[in-house]
N, C-alpha and C positions, 0 to 999 in steps of 0.2 A: 391341273389343263386351265390355260385360257378361255374364253368366247371372244369367233370378234361379230363385226356390222361393219355396213358400209352406212356413211354418216355425209350430207352434206362437214365440207371444212368448220363451218363454224354453230352447228347444228346440236351436239349433244359431246361436253369435256367428261368425261368420265376418272373423279378426282376418287376411288371407292381404294381402297390401303388393302394391302397384303391380306383374308383370314389366316389367325394364325392359332384358329383353333376350331373343331371340326362344327360348334356353336356359331360362332359367327362368319363359319362361309355357310352354312345352313340359309343363315341371313342376308350376308353378300353375294354368292351366286348368285341366286334366281333372278337378283335385282339390275345385276348388269352385266348376267344373258337377256334379258329384255331389254337397256337400253341399246344391246350391241346386236340382236333382233330387229329391233325400230327402226335403228342406224339405219343398218343392211336396206328395209323396206323403203326408207324416205328415197337414198342413193335411188336408187332398181327404178322408183318411181320417178325418178325426177327424169331418170334416163331416157325412161320409157314417151313419158309426154313429150321431151325436148328428139328426140326422135320424129315422133309421131308428126311437130309441127314442122321438120326435116324437109320428110316427105310431101306434108303438105304445100311444102312451098315452093318444093318442084316442081314436084308432080300434082294439081288444085285435085286433078281425077278420080286420087288414091283418098281421098279422103275418111270417106267411107272407112277402106276397110284397111286404111292406116287406125281407127279410130278404133276399131271391131281389136285389132291387134292389140293397140296398146293398152284398152282395155282386159285382153288377155292375158298379158304378160303381168298388170299390173294384180290380177288376179292369182297368177303364179305367187307373184311374190306373197299375197296378202294371207295365199292356202300356208306357205312355206312359214310364214313370221307366227300365226296361228299352232302352227306342229312344235315349237319353244317353246309355250304354252302346256300343249302334252308335256310337252317330254320331262317340262320339266316339275309336273304331276307327279311322275308315270318312273320314268325311268335316265334322271339327270345324269347319268354316266355316260349315256351316250354320247352326250352334248360336247365337241373338242372345242374347247378353247384356248391349245396350244399348238396346233398347229398351221396356222393360217386360218385366212375367211376361207378358200377354198372349203379343208376339212372343219370349218363352222358349221359352212353354208348347206351340206352332203353328207347330212345322216343317209344311215341306213332307215327308212320310210316302207312298211308289209303296208299289205294292203289289208288283213286282218286288221292293225292299229287304224288303219284309212275309216273302218267300220265302225269299232267301234271309237272313236271322238266325232262321227260322224252321227251313231246312235248316242252319244252323250250331249251332245251339242250340237244344237233349231240355227244358231249363227253360221258355224264353219258349214254344216248341209246346207243352207242357203248357199253360203259359197261356193263350195265346189260342185251345184249344179250350177250357179254363175258361170263356173270356169268351162262348164262340162257344151252352155249354151253358146259363150264364143267359141268354145275351138270347134266345134259346127259348123257355127253363121263363119268365119276365118277360110277353114278350107271348104265350106261351098260354093265361096264366093268367088264370080265368072271374072273376079278382076287377080284373083291371089295369084296366077303363074305369069301373069306379068308385068306384080309389084313382086315375087320372088323377083326375077328377073332385070326387072329398075334396081332392086341393091344389091344384084350380087353383083352385076356391069357396074353400075355403075354410080349410087353410092357408096356402096364395103367402101373404094376404092377412095372417094376423097378425104380429101384434108377438114372436111365437112365435119363430118362421117371420125374422125380420130384425132378429132379436139370434144366429141364425146364421150367417146372410149377413154378419149387420157382425164377426161375429167371426173370419167367409173370411176376405174384405175386408182384416179387419185384418192377420190373417196375413198374402197376399198382400203386404201395404204393406210387410208387416217382412222379407220374403225381395226384394221387387225391390231394396230399401237393401242387403241384402247381395252383388247381384248385380252392384254397381259395386267392389267389391275381388275381380269378377272379369275387368271390363274390358282387353279387349290395348289395347296401344302401338301 
C-alpha cells in the first residue's frame, strides 16, 4: 500500500526507497505516512488561510466568521493528522497508501477509537474540545447564512476561488506522487 498527503510544491520531497523486507517496512512506512500526513495538513492549512483572506478581502464584514471557519477547518485537519499517529500505533493496516489521496485521507474512524484516543492523549482531547467549540461558534454566528450565500453565489464560481482550488489540487497531486514511496511490499 502507499500513503498520500498534500504538500506545498517544495515542502517535502520524499526519497524513501521501497521496503524490501518486513523489518525495513516497519521502519520506513511510519516515517513515510507521517511525512505525507503532515504535508496534507500543511496544504489544507494553507488553503484555509488563503480562502479566509480571499473572503475578508472581498467582504471585510465577514472577518470574524471567516476566521472562525478557517480555524475550524484547520482544527479538523489537525485532528485527522493526529489520527494517523494513532493508527500507526494501533492499526496501521487501515492506512491506505496505494489508492490515491482520497483513500489515504478518508479512513474509517469509529466513536470508540475516538473515545480511546481522547482518553489516552490530552492534547488530542483538547484539540477535539477546541474543534467542537469552533463548530458551535460557526453554526450559531448570526452572519453564517449570509456568508454561506456569498460563498455559494459569488466566491465559489469566481476565478479567484478556482485558483485556490487548483493550487490545492496541485499540492494533492504532488503528495499522491510521494505516496508511491510509502508502498508496502
